[in-house]
C-alpha positions as a Markdown table, in Angstrom:
| # | Residue | x | y | z |
|---|---|---|---|---|
| 1 | Unk | -16.8 | 9.2 | 10.6 |
| 2 | Unk | -13.2 | 10.0 | 10.5 |
| 3 | Unk | -12.2 | 13.8 | 10.1 |
| 4 | Unk | -10.0 | 13.9 | 7.2 |
| 5 | Unk | -8.1 | 17.2 | 9.1 |
| 6 | Unk | -7.3 | 14.9 | 12.1 |
| 7 | Unk | -6.5 | 11.3 | 10.2 |
| 8 | Unk | -5.7 | 12.5 | 6.4 |
| 9 | Unk | -3.8 | 9.0 | 6.1 |
| 10 | Unk | -6.7 | 6.7 | 7.3 |
| 11 | Unk | -9.0 | 8.3 | 5.4 |
| 12 | Unk | -7.1 | 8.4 | 2.1 |
| 13 | Unk | -5.7 | 4.5 | 2.5 |
| 14 | Unk | -9.7 | 4.0 | 3.2 |
| 15 | Unk | -10.5 | 5.8 | -0.2 |
| 16 | Unk | -7.9 | 4.0 | -2.2 |
| 17 | Unk | -9.0 | 0.4 | -0.6 |
| 18 | Unk | -12.7 | 1.6 | -1.4 |
| 19 | Unk | -12.5 | 1.9 | -5.1 |
| 20 | Unk | -10.3 | -0.6 | -5.1 |
| 21 | Unk | -12.6 | -3.0 | -3.7 |
| 22 | Unk | -15.3 | -1.4 | -6.1 |
| 23 | Unk | -13.1 | -2.2 | -9.2 |
| 24 | Unk | -12.7 | -5.7 | -8.4 |
| 25 | Unk | -16.5 | -6.4 | -7.6 |
| 26 | Unk | -17.2 | -4.8 | -10.9 |
| 27 | Unk | -19.5 | -1.9 | -8.5 |
| 28 | Unk | -19.8 | 0.9 | -10.2 |
| 29 | Unk | -19.7 | 2.8 | -7.1 |
| 30 | Unk | -16.5 | 4.9 | -7.4 |
| 31 | Unk | -15.3 | 7.6 | -4.7 |
| 32 | Unk | -16.2 | 11.3 | -5.0 |
| 33 | Unk | -14.1 | 13.1 | -7.8 |
| 34 | Unk | -13.3 | 15.7 | -4.9 |
| 35 | Unk | -12.1 | 12.9 | -2.7 |
| 36 | Unk | -9.8 | 11.3 | -5.3 |
| 37 | Unk | -9.0 | 14.4 | -6.4 |
| 38 | Unk | -7.4 | 15.3 | -2.7 |
| 39 | Unk | -5.9 | 11.9 | -3.0 |
| 40 | Unk | -4.0 | 12.1 | -5.7 |
| 41 | Unk | -2.5 | 16.0 | -5.1 |
| 42 | Unk | -1.1 | 14.1 | -1.4 |
| 43 | Unk | 0.3 | 11.1 | -3.6 |
| 44 | Unk | 1.8 | 13.3 | -6.4 |
| 45 | Unk | 3.3 | 15.4 | -3.5 |
| 46 | Unk | 4.7 | 12.6 | -1.8 |
| 47 | Unk | 5.8 | 11.4 | -5.2 |
| 48 | Unk | 8.0 | 14.7 | -6.1 |
| 49 | Unk | 9.3 | 14.0 | -2.6 |
| 50 | Unk | 10.8 | 10.9 | -3.5 |
| 51 | Unk | 12.0 | 12.4 | -6.6 |
| 52 | Unk | 14.1 | 15.5 | -5.3 |
| 53 | Unk | 15.1 | 12.7 | -2.1 |
| 54 | Unk | 17.1 | 10.5 | -4.9 |
| 55 | Unk | 18.3 | 13.4 | -7.5 |
| 56 | Unk | 15.9 | 12.2 | -10.6 |
| 57 | Unk | 14.3 | 14.4 | -13.2 |
| 58 | Unk | 11.5 | 15.3 | -12.6 |
| 59 | Unk | 8.2 | 13.9 | -14.3 |
| 60 | Unk | 5.3 | 15.9 | -16.2 |
| 61 | Unk | 2.0 | 14.0 | -15.3 |
| 62 | Unk | -1.1 | 14.1 | -17.5 |
| 63 | Unk | -4.3 | 13.5 | -15.5 |
| 64 | Unk | -8.0 | 13.8 | -17.1 |
| 65 | Unk | -5.8 | 16.3 | -19.7 |
| 66 | Unk | -4.7 | 18.4 | -16.8 |
| 67 | Unk | -1.1 | 18.8 | -17.0 |
| 68 | Unk | 1.0 | 18.4 | -13.4 |
| 69 | Unk | 5.0 | 18.7 | -12.4 |
| 70 | Unk | 5.9 | 16.4 | -9.8 |
| 71 | Unk | 9.9 | 17.0 | -8.7 |
| 72 | Unk | 11.8 | 20.0 | -9.1 |
| 73 | Unk | 13.9 | 19.4 | -11.3 |
| 74 | Unk | 13.1 | 19.4 | -15.5 |
| 75 | Unk | 10.9 | 16.7 | -16.7 |
| 76 | Unk | 11.6 | 13.3 | -18.1 |
| 77 | Unk | 9.5 | 11.3 | -19.7 |
| 78 | Unk | 5.7 | 11.5 | -19.3 |
| 79 | Unk | 2.8 | 9.6 | -17.9 |
| 80 | Unk | -1.1 | 9.5 | -18.9 |
| 81 | Unk | -3.8 | 7.9 | -17.0 |
| 82 | Unk | -6.9 | 6.5 | -17.4 |
| 83 | Unk | -9.6 | 7.8 | -14.8 |
| 84 | Unk | -10.4 | 4.7 | -13.8 |
| 85 | Unk | -6.4 | 3.7 | -13.2 |
| 86 | Unk | -5.7 | 7.0 | -11.3 |
| 87 | Unk | -5.7 | 4.9 | -7.2 |
| 88 | Unk | -3.7 | 2.2 | -9.5 |
| 89 | Unk | -1.1 | 4.5 | -11.0 |
| 90 | Unk | -0.8 | 6.6 | -8.1 |
| 91 | Unk | -0.2 | 4.0 | -5.3 |
| 92 | Unk | 2.2 | 2.1 | -7.5 |
| 93 | Unk | 4.4 | 5.3 | -8.0 |
| 94 | Unk | 4.2 | 5.9 | -4.3 |
| 95 | Unk | 5.3 | 3.0 | -2.3 |
């Protein structure tokens, strides 16, 4: 097993790919909620860093009814994602 403390990037990548494969195969075998939250926290932090570096307005993102602020500047538009689309939505915004 991989240790998320010593190899967090590899573990995050595997969790995202596992979710993608499960969805593509129509298998209801999502990663545990704690793992999804861990990946989402990382991805939103990375997105916030990129937003700040570009000098863009922040984002207010609602996930499962929980609002998160991403970026240091005042927010622009809001984005909401369904639980089944977290991985894809986050991955699309962090590349």
